[in-house]
Backbone as XML, in Angstrom:
<?xml version="1.0"?>
<chain id="A" units="angstrom">
  <residue number="1" name="MET">
    <atom name="N" x="25.963" y="1.643" z="48.444"/>
    <atom name="CA" x="25.077" y="0.937" z="47.549"/>
    <atom name="C" x="24.426" y="-0.073" z="48.567"/>
  </residue>
  <residue number="2" name="ASN">
    <atom name="N" x="22.958" y="-0.357" z="48.684"/>
    <atom name="CA" x="22.414" y="-0.983" z="49.411"/>
    <atom name="C" x="22.440" y="-2.585" z="48.806"/>
  </residue>
  <residue number="3" name="ILE">
    <atom name="N" x="22.327" y="-3.661" z="49.497"/>
    <atom name="CA" x="22.333" y="-4.794" z="49.271"/>
    <atom name="C" x="21.248" y="-5.164" z="47.996"/>
  </residue>
  <residue number="4" name="LYS">
    <atom name="N" x="20.140" y="-4.760" z="48.150"/>
    <atom name="CA" x="18.910" y="-4.984" z="47.006"/>
    <atom name="C" x="19.558" y="-4.312" z="45.767"/>
  </residue>
  <residue number="5" name="THR">
    <atom name="N" x="19.843" y="-3.180" z="45.805"/>
    <atom name="CA" x="20.544" y="-2.472" z="44.515"/>
    <atom name="C" x="21.592" y="-3.368" z="43.853"/>
  </residue>
  <residue number="6" name="LYS">
    <atom name="N" x="22.469" y="-3.577" z="44.861"/>
    <atom name="CA" x="23.932" y="-4.392" z="44.248"/>
    <atom name="C" x="23.182" y="-5.685" z="43.677"/>
  </residue>
  <residue number="7" name="GLU">
    <atom name="N" x="22.287" y="-6.364" z="43.975"/>
    <atom name="CA" x="21.794" y="-7.665" z="43.641"/>
    <atom name="C" x="21.096" y="-7.183" z="42.279"/>
  </residue>
  <residue number="8" name="ILE">
    <atom name="N" x="20.457" y="-6.311" z="42.253"/>
    <atom name="CA" x="19.771" y="-5.907" z="40.835"/>
    <atom name="C" x="20.608" y="-5.822" z="39.883"/>
  </residue>
  <residue number="9" name="LEU">
    <atom name="N" x="21.589" y="-5.105" z="40.137"/>
    <atom name="CA" x="22.615" y="-4.406" z="39.147"/>
    <atom name="C" x="23.530" y="-5.728" z="38.667"/>
  </residue>
  <residue number="10" name="ASN">
    <atom name="N" x="23.951" y="-6.567" z="39.668"/>
    <atom name="CA" x="24.681" y="-7.696" z="39.234"/>
    <atom name="C" x="23.902" y="-8.827" z="38.372"/>
  </residue>
  <residue number="11" name="ILE">
    <atom name="N" x="22.553" y="-8.876" z="38.528"/>
    <atom name="CA" x="21.741" y="-9.608" z="37.731"/>
    <atom name="C" x="21.532" y="-9.145" z="36.467"/>
  </residue>
  <residue number="12" name="LEU">
    <atom name="N" x="21.425" y="-7.718" z="36.481"/>
    <atom name="CA" x="21.374" y="-7.033" z="35.126"/>
    <atom name="C" x="22.522" y="-7.087" z="34.233"/>
  </residue>
  <residue number="13" name="GLN">
    <atom name="N" x="23.652" y="-7.060" z="35.114"/>
    <atom name="CA" x="24.790" y="-7.113" z="34.063"/>
    <atom name="C" x="24.867" y="-8.702" z="33.613"/>
  </residue>
  <residue number="14" name="GLU">
    <atom name="N" x="24.350" y="-9.624" z="34.420"/>
    <atom name="CA" x="24.218" y="-11.083" z="33.952"/>
    <atom name="C" x="23.459" y="-11.289" z="33.019"/>
  </residue>
  <residue number="15" name="GLU">
    <atom name="N" x="22.372" y="-10.507" z="32.929"/>
    <atom name="CA" x="21.380" y="-10.673" z="31.725"/>
    <atom name="C" x="21.813" y="-10.287" z="30.567"/>
  </residue>
  <residue number="16" name="CYS">
    <atom name="N" x="22.154" y="-8.863" z="30.723"/>
    <atom name="CA" x="23.005" y="-8.158" z="29.577"/>
    <atom name="C" x="23.724" y="-9.167" z="28.640"/>
  </residue>
  <residue number="17" name="ALA">
    <atom name="N" x="24.756" y="-9.836" z="29.254"/>
    <atom name="CA" x="25.788" y="-10.833" z="28.905"/>
    <atom name="C" x="25.199" y="-11.820" z="28.182"/>
  </residue>
  <residue number="18" name="GLU">
    <atom name="N" x="24.032" y="-12.468" z="28.743"/>
    <atom name="CA" x="23.355" y="-13.552" z="28.091"/>
    <atom name="C" x="22.522" y="-13.186" z="26.901"/>
  </residue>
  <residue number="19" name="VAL">
    <atom name="N" x="22.088" y="-11.827" z="26.823"/>
    <atom name="CA" x="21.657" y="-11.236" z="25.486"/>
    <atom name="C" x="22.708" y="-11.252" z="24.567"/>
  </residue>
  <residue number="20" name="ILE">
    <atom name="N" x="23.874" y="-10.581" z="24.687"/>
    <atom name="CA" x="25.262" y="-10.719" z="24.006"/>
    <atom name="C" x="25.200" y="-11.973" z="23.505"/>
  </residue>
  <residue number="21" name="GLN">
    <atom name="N" x="25.501" y="-13.047" z="24.229"/>
    <atom name="CA" x="25.613" y="-14.365" z="23.948"/>
    <atom name="C" x="24.589" y="-14.801" z="23.057"/>
  </residue>
  <residue number="22" name="ALA">
    <atom name="N" x="23.394" y="-14.329" z="23.106"/>
    <atom name="CA" x="22.204" y="-15.009" z="22.230"/>
    <atom name="C" x="22.231" y="-14.638" z="20.906"/>
  </residue>
  <residue number="23" name="VAL">
    <atom name="N" x="22.775" y="-13.127" z="20.951"/>
    <atom name="CA" x="22.847" y="-12.438" z="19.613"/>
    <atom name="C" x="23.820" y="-13.000" z="18.988"/>
  </residue>
  <residue number="24" name="SER">
    <atom name="N" x="24.786" y="-13.012" z="19.415"/>
    <atom name="CA" x="26.116" y="-13.705" z="18.753"/>
    <atom name="C" x="25.696" y="-14.975" z="18.155"/>
  </residue>
  <residue number="25" name="LYS">
    <atom name="N" x="25.141" y="-15.952" z="18.947"/>
    <atom name="CA" x="24.657" y="-17.342" z="18.250"/>
    <atom name="C" x="23.834" y="-17.137" z="17.211"/>
  </residue>
  <residue number="26" name="CYS">
    <atom name="N" x="22.866" y="-16.109" z="17.346"/>
    <atom name="CA" x="22.142" y="-15.910" z="15.923"/>
    <atom name="C" x="22.880" y="-15.616" z="15.160"/>
  </residue>
  <residue number="27" name="ASP">
    <atom name="N" x="23.846" y="-14.670" z="15.066"/>
    <atom name="CA" x="24.818" y="-14.339" z="13.934"/>
    <atom name="C" x="25.582" y="-15.167" z="13.465"/>
  </residue>
  <residue number="28" name="ARG">
    <atom name="N" x="25.974" y="-16.079" z="14.338"/>
    <atom name="CA" x="27.231" y="-17.135" z="14.013"/>
    <atom name="C" x="26.563" y="-18.338" z="13.320"/>
  </residue>
  <residue number="29" name="PHE">
    <atom name="N" x="25.286" y="-18.806" z="13.949"/>
    <atom name="CA" x="24.740" y="-19.921" z="13.575"/>
    <atom name="C" x="23.536" y="-20.102" z="12.854"/>
  </residue>
  <residue number="30" name="GLY">
    <atom name="N" x="22.826" y="-18.651" z="12.622"/>
    <atom name="CA" x="21.667" y="-18.687" z="11.994"/>
    <atom name="C" x="20.540" y="-18.571" z="13.224"/>
  </residue>
  <residue number="31" name="ILE">
    <atom name="N" x="19.658" y="-17.655" z="12.974"/>
    <atom name="CA" x="18.379" y="-17.191" z="14.041"/>
    <atom name="C" x="17.525" y="-18.270" z="14.369"/>
  </residue>
  <residue number="32" name="ASP">
    <atom name="N" x="17.232" y="-19.266" z="13.282"/>
    <atom name="CA" x="16.461" y="-20.413" z="13.286"/>
    <atom name="C" x="17.077" y="-21.750" z="13.521"/>
  </residue>
  <residue number="33" name="ASN">
    <atom name="N" x="18.446" y="-21.740" z="13.662"/>
    <atom name="CA" x="19.137" y="-22.914" z="13.984"/>
    <atom name="C" x="18.687" y="-23.416" z="15.469"/>
  </residue>
  <residue number="34" name="PHE">
    <atom name="N" x="18.791" y="-24.741" z="15.648"/>
    <atom name="CA" x="18.726" y="-25.404" z="16.927"/>
    <atom name="C" x="20.115" y="-25.548" z="17.399"/>
  </residue>
  <residue number="35" name="LYS">
    <atom name="N" x="20.495" y="-25.290" z="18.681"/>
    <atom name="CA" x="21.589" y="-25.618" z="19.018"/>
    <atom name="C" x="21.778" y="-27.385" z="19.434"/>
  </residue>
  <residue number="36" name="PRO">
    <atom name="N" x="22.684" y="-28.237" z="19.223"/>
    <atom name="CA" x="22.372" y="-29.342" z="19.296"/>
    <atom name="C" x="22.195" y="-29.878" z="20.853"/>
  </residue>
  <residue number="37" name="GLY">
    <atom name="N" x="21.013" y="-30.696" z="20.744"/>
    <atom name="CA" x="20.685" y="-31.323" z="22.104"/>
    <atom name="C" x="19.832" y="-30.225" z="22.956"/>
  </residue>
  <residue number="38" name="LYS">
    <atom name="N" x="19.372" y="-29.037" z="22.354"/>
    <atom name="CA" x="18.722" y="-28.221" z="22.857"/>
    <atom name="C" x="17.310" y="-27.951" z="22.267"/>
  </residue>
  <residue number="39" name="PRO">
    <atom name="N" x="16.023" y="-27.888" z="22.811"/>
    <atom name="CA" x="14.854" y="-27.804" z="22.221"/>
    <atom name="C" x="14.401" y="-26.445" z="21.510"/>
  </residue>
  <residue number="40" name="LYS">
    <atom name="N" x="15.023" y="-25.472" z="21.886"/>
    <atom name="CA" x="14.622" y="-24.410" z="21.250"/>
    <atom name="C" x="15.590" y="-23.761" z="20.124"/>
  </residue>
  <residue number="41" name="THR">
    <atom name="N" x="15.316" y="-22.905" z="19.225"/>
    <atom name="CA" x="15.959" y="-22.182" z="18.327"/>
    <atom name="C" x="16.636" y="-21.078" z="18.749"/>
  </residue>
  <residue number="42" name="ASN">
    <atom name="N" x="17.715" y="-20.777" z="18.095"/>
    <atom name="CA" x="18.320" y="-19.177" z="18.766"/>
    <atom name="C" x="17.470" y="-18.269" z="18.715"/>
  </residue>
  <residue number="43" name="ARG">
    <atom name="N" x="16.305" y="-18.222" z="17.987"/>
    <atom name="CA" x="15.484" y="-17.130" z="17.925"/>
    <atom name="C" x="14.599" y="-17.007" z="19.328"/>
  </residue>
  <residue number="44" name="GLU">
    <atom name="N" x="14.119" y="-18.312" z="19.736"/>
    <atom name="CA" x="13.411" y="-18.580" z="20.856"/>
    <atom name="C" x="14.247" y="-18.284" z="22.071"/>
  </residue>
  <residue number="45" name="HIS">
    <atom name="N" x="15.462" y="-18.810" z="21.972"/>
    <atom name="CA" x="16.391" y="-18.436" z="23.193"/>
    <atom name="C" x="16.721" y="-17.004" z="23.480"/>
  </residue>
  <residue number="46" name="LEU">
    <atom name="N" x="16.984" y="-16.047" z="22.335"/>
    <atom name="CA" x="17.173" y="-14.840" z="22.321"/>
    <atom name="C" x="15.767" y="-14.234" z="22.899"/>
  </residue>
  <residue number="47" name="ALA">
    <atom name="N" x="14.715" y="-14.391" z="22.479"/>
    <atom name="CA" x="13.381" y="-14.006" z="23.045"/>
    <atom name="C" x="13.465" y="-14.285" z="24.560"/>
  </residue>
  <residue number="48" name="ASP">
    <atom name="N" x="13.730" y="-15.389" z="24.890"/>
    <atom name="CA" x="13.785" y="-15.666" z="26.426"/>
    <atom name="C" x="14.694" y="-14.890" z="27.156"/>
  </residue>
  <residue number="49" name="GLU">
    <atom name="N" x="15.828" y="-14.527" z="26.548"/>
    <atom name="CA" x="16.934" y="-13.704" z="27.298"/>
    <atom name="C" x="16.335" y="-12.196" z="27.008"/>
  </residue>
  <residue number="50" name="LEU">
    <atom name="N" x="15.827" y="-11.826" z="26.106"/>
    <atom name="CA" x="15.331" y="-10.466" z="26.221"/>
    <atom name="C" x="14.371" y="-10.135" z="27.189"/>
  </residue>
  <residue number="51" name="GLY">
    <atom name="N" x="13.333" y="-11.201" z="27.211"/>
    <atom name="CA" x="12.353" y="-11.289" z="28.399"/>
    <atom name="C" x="13.164" y="-10.885" z="29.760"/>
  </residue>
  <residue number="52" name="ASP">
    <atom name="N" x="14.032" y="-11.645" z="29.957"/>
    <atom name="CA" x="14.926" y="-11.761" z="31.319"/>
    <atom name="C" x="15.387" y="-10.429" z="31.331"/>
  </residue>
  <residue number="53" name="LEU">
    <atom name="N" x="16.033" y="-9.952" z="30.470"/>
    <atom name="CA" x="16.610" y="-8.587" z="30.512"/>
    <atom name="C" x="15.352" y="-7.662" z="30.713"/>
  </residue>
  <residue number="54" name="GLN">
    <atom name="N" x="14.072" y="-7.598" z="30.106"/>
    <atom name="CA" x="13.148" y="-6.588" z="30.127"/>
    <atom name="C" x="12.528" y="-6.702" z="31.602"/>
  </residue>
  <residue number="55" name="ALA">
    <atom name="N" x="12.500" y="-7.812" z="32.368"/>
    <atom name="CA" x="12.264" y="-7.978" z="33.822"/>
    <atom name="C" x="13.161" y="-7.338" z="34.553"/>
  </residue>
  <residue number="56" name="MET">
    <atom name="N" x="14.586" y="-7.362" z="34.451"/>
    <atom name="CA" x="15.450" y="-6.728" z="35.312"/>
    <atom name="C" x="15.295" y="-5.203" z="35.005"/>
  </residue>
  <residue number="57" name="ILE">
    <atom name="N" x="15.089" y="-4.684" z="33.681"/>
    <atom name="CA" x="14.837" y="-3.153" z="33.638"/>
    <atom name="C" x="13.567" y="-2.826" z="34.209"/>
  </residue>
  <residue number="58" name="ASN">
    <atom name="N" x="12.466" y="-3.554" z="34.288"/>
    <atom name="CA" x="11.323" y="-3.186" z="35.124"/>
    <atom name="C" x="11.649" y="-3.213" z="36.368"/>
  </residue>
  <residue number="59" name="LEU">
    <atom name="N" x="12.493" y="-4.099" z="37.176"/>
    <atom name="CA" x="13.014" y="-3.925" z="38.532"/>
    <atom name="C" x="13.715" y="-2.715" z="38.758"/>
  </residue>
  <residue number="60" name="CYS">
    <atom name="N" x="14.530" y="-2.206" z="37.721"/>
    <atom name="CA" x="15.220" y="-1.096" z="37.958"/>
    <atom name="C" x="14.501" y="0.108" z="38.381"/>
  </residue>
  <residue number="61" name="VAL">
    <atom name="N" x="13.465" y="-0.074" z="37.558"/>
    <atom name="CA" x="12.483" y="1.214" z="37.532"/>
    <atom name="C" x="11.665" y="0.970" z="38.884"/>
  </residue>
  <residue number="62" name="LYS">
    <atom name="N" x="11.289" y="-0.122" z="39.190"/>
    <atom name="CA" x="10.370" y="-0.479" z="40.491"/>
    <atom name="C" x="11.134" y="0.091" z="41.752"/>
  </residue>
  <residue number="63" name="PHE">
    <atom name="N" x="12.394" y="-0.315" z="41.910"/>
    <atom name="CA" x="13.276" y="-0.070" z="42.885"/>
    <atom name="C" x="14.224" y="1.452" z="42.724"/>
  </residue>
  <residue number="64" name="ASN">
    <atom name="N" x="13.487" y="2.190" z="41.856"/>
    <atom name="CA" x="14.004" y="3.563" z="41.625"/>
    <atom name="C" x="15.422" y="3.675" z="41.191"/>
  </residue>
  <residue number="65" name="LEU">
    <atom name="N" x="15.993" y="2.795" z="40.510"/>
    <atom name="CA" x="17.372" y="2.846" z="40.130"/>
    <atom name="C" x="17.491" y="3.611" z="38.960"/>
  </residue>
  <residue number="66" name="VAL">
    <atom name="N" x="16.212" y="3.918" z="38.067"/>
    <atom name="CA" x="16.049" y="4.813" z="37.058"/>
    <atom name="C" x="14.599" y="5.018" z="37.016"/>
  </residue>
  <residue number="67" name="THR">
    <atom name="N" x="14.075" y="6.114" z="36.501"/>
    <atom name="CA" x="12.892" y="6.292" z="36.306"/>
    <atom name="C" x="12.318" y="5.869" z="34.897"/>
  </residue>
  <residue number="68" name="ASN">
    <atom name="N" x="11.213" y="5.797" z="34.787"/>
    <atom name="CA" x="10.709" y="5.307" z="33.510"/>
    <atom name="C" x="10.862" y="6.356" z="32.366"/>
  </residue>
  <residue number="69" name="GLU">
    <atom name="N" x="10.881" y="7.756" z="32.870"/>
    <atom name="CA" x="11.265" y="8.545" z="32.002"/>
    <atom name="C" x="12.726" y="8.525" z="31.544"/>
  </residue>
  <residue number="70" name="GLN">
    <atom name="N" x="13.454" y="8.394" z="32.418"/>
    <atom name="CA" x="14.822" y="8.377" z="31.923"/>
    <atom name="C" x="14.985" y="7.048" z="31.077"/>
  </residue>
  <residue number="71" name="LYS">
    <atom name="N" x="14.500" y="5.841" z="31.368"/>
    <atom name="CA" x="14.591" y="4.911" z="30.563"/>
    <atom name="C" x="14.058" y="5.149" z="29.218"/>
  </residue>
  <residue number="72" name="VAL">
    <atom name="N" x="12.969" y="5.728" z="28.884"/>
    <atom name="CA" x="12.012" y="5.977" z="27.553"/>
    <atom name="C" x="12.889" y="7.062" z="26.831"/>
  </residue>
  <residue number="73" name="LEU">
    <atom name="N" x="13.155" y="8.145" z="27.490"/>
    <atom name="CA" x="13.862" y="9.007" z="26.435"/>
    <atom name="C" x="14.971" y="8.998" z="25.615"/>
  </residue>
  <residue number="74" name="PRO">
    <atom name="N" x="15.779" y="7.916" z="26.185"/>
    <atom name="CA" x="16.879" y="7.884" z="24.999"/>
    <atom name="C" x="16.292" y="6.851" z="24.003"/>
  </residue>
  <residue number="75" name="LEU">
    <atom name="N" x="15.261" y="6.056" z="24.294"/>
    <atom name="CA" x="14.652" y="5.355" z="23.044"/>
    <atom name="C" x="13.898" y="6.291" z="22.087"/>
  </residue>
  <residue number="76" name="ILE">
    <atom name="N" x="13.077" y="7.348" z="22.549"/>
    <atom name="CA" x="12.721" y="8.287" z="21.636"/>
    <atom name="C" x="13.680" y="8.905" z="20.776"/>
  </residue>
  <residue number="77" name="ILE">
    <atom name="N" x="14.960" y="9.174" z="21.489"/>
    <atom name="CA" x="15.829" y="9.961" z="20.664"/>
    <atom name="C" x="16.644" y="8.849" z="19.474"/>
  </residue>
  <residue number="78" name="LYS">
    <atom name="N" x="16.679" y="7.629" z="19.923"/>
    <atom name="CA" x="17.487" y="6.848" z="18.958"/>
    <atom name="C" x="16.655" y="6.034" z="17.885"/>
  </residue>
  <residue number="79" name="LEU">
    <atom name="N" x="15.367" y="6.037" z="18.125"/>
    <atom name="CA" x="14.424" y="5.757" z="17.040"/>
    <atom name="C" x="14.264" y="6.540" z="16.011"/>
  </residue>
  <residue number="80" name="PRO">
    <atom name="N" x="14.285" y="5.979" z="14.602"/>
    <atom name="CA" x="13.937" y="6.983" z="13.534"/>
    <atom name="C" x="12.584" y="7.152" z="13.627"/>
  </residue>
  <residue number="81" name="ASN">
    <atom name="N" x="12.452" y="8.367" z="12.888"/>
    <atom name="CA" x="11.116" y="8.926" z="12.605"/>
    <atom name="C" x="10.248" y="7.892" z="11.686"/>
  </residue>
</chain>
């Protein structure tokens, strides 16, 4: 595995963990709750983390770790009609 691929996968993994943490905070404390000392609600924080994750997904496509078709097909299968 080349260095760029490894870096992308490492950051992708970190972003997935941050999304999981943000979802957990929404569930535990409420989606519109503010974390003490922070200017954003849990919803806003989740949106930020989802944006970071989407950026990493886009890099995975850009650097041919997955194709756009590989990324979209499971989405089509999983979404209800």
